[in-house]
Structures are given as structure tokens and as C-alpha cells.
N, C-alpha and C positions, 0 to 999 in steps of 0.2 A: 460641565462639571459643577457640582454644588459648592458654594463657598463654605468656609469653615463654620461660620455662625448662621448658616441658612436653615430655615425650616422648610419642609416639604409638605404642602397642603394639597388636598384634592378639592378643586374648585366645584362649588355647587350652584353656580349662577346660571348654568345652561347644561343641557344633556351631555356635552362632551366629556365632562369630568377631568379636565386637564390637571396634570401633576405640576403644580406651580412651586417654584423655589423662591423663598423670600429671605433676603439677607437684611439684617438689622444691626445697628450698632448697640452698644450696651445700654444706651438710654432709651431704647424703643423706637428710634428713628429708622424708617425703612431706607435702606441704601439701594436695593435693586430688587426687581421682580422679573423672573424669567419662566418660560414654559407655558405661559398662557397663550391661547390662540385668539383671544378677543380682549377688548378693553374692559369688559365686565370682569374678567379674570384678574386683571391688574387691580382694579378697584376692590374686589373681594379680598384678595390676598393682603393688600395694604390695611384694610379695615380689620381683618381677622387677626393680624399681628398687633395692631395698635389699640383697637377698641372693638372686640368681637361682640356681635349682637345676634339675637335669634328671634324668630316669630314663634310664639307659643300657641299650639293648637291642642284642643281637647274637647270634651263634652261635659255638660252639666245637666243635672236632672231638671225636669219640667213638671210644674204642678198645674193641674187643670187643663191639660191639652191632650191631644190624641197620641202624641209621641212621648215616650218615657224620658228621652234625652234630646238635647239640641247641641249641635256642634258650634264651637266658639273659637275665636283666635284673638290675639292681641292686634289692635288696629295698626300698630307699627311694630317694628322690632324693638326689643328691650335689651339692655346689657346682658350678656351671657351670665354674669354673676348674679343677676336678679331672677333667673328662670325658676329656681327652686322657691324663691320668695313668692313668685306669682302662683306657683302650684300650691303652696301652703295656704295662700290667701283664698284659694278656691274651695277649701274644705268647708262644707256646709252651705255653699252657694247653691241656690235653686232659682231657676227662671220661672216666671209666672206667665202662663199662656194668656193670650196669643203672643208668640214671638215671631218677629219678621226679620229677614236678612238685614243686617246692619244695625239692629237694635243694640243699644249699650246694655250689656248684662251686668257689668261691674265697671263703674267709672274709676279712673286712676288706680288700676289694680296694683296692689302692693306698694303704693306710693311712687310708682314709676312715671306717672304723668301720662300713661297710655291706657286707653279704655279697652276692656274686653268686649268684643262684639259678636253677635250671632252670625253664623255663616249659613244657616238653614232656617226653615220655618218649623214652628211646632205649635 
């Protein structure tokens, strides 16, 4: 049975998609986690309630290469609240060929301290 102040989340850390219940006090402190079938679910649920983060993936145009666009992602997760800032910072960004996997396309994207890196070649 879910606690009164519990949130129900679908864990995305593995293919199981566990329905995880997270109870927190009024100050954002996690009191309990249940419903997860692995330790990754517990860690995901705690982080999602206290400090949610996301990896941003997209594509940017390429100049001078054989491909029109190159796939990119944040090198690490960024705070969920910064995702739209990251997307806005990509307006007008163009990579210059040649682009290799792991190349930094935009350093410190949107002031997050996280680089935007290429995930394919162009």
C-alpha cells in the first residue's frame, strides 16, 4: 500500500520499468522506497525525488561534411530544470566537419558545466 505522501514513479534504469513508490517528508528527505526489483531502482527513485537529472540528446547541423546533421548528447546528466536552457543554447549551433565520436561540440552548454559531445561521425 502506498504511503499518504508517496509518489509513484516508473523506473527507467533498466528494461523492467518497475513501479516504484517513494515516500518523502515535507523537506524533501526520502523516508522509504518500495517496489523496485534492483538497487538501481532505489537510487533512481531517490534521485528523481530529491534532484532529478536528464541526459539531453539531439542533433545539430554540420557544415562541410557528408552528413547534414550529427547526433549529440550531454556528456553527463544535467539538472532537469536546465534541459530547456540546454535546448535554447543549441539554437544556431553548427558543428564543423570532420566530427568524430566524443568531440566536444559545445563546451559547458548553458552554463551547466557539462559539455555537449558528438555521438556519431560526420
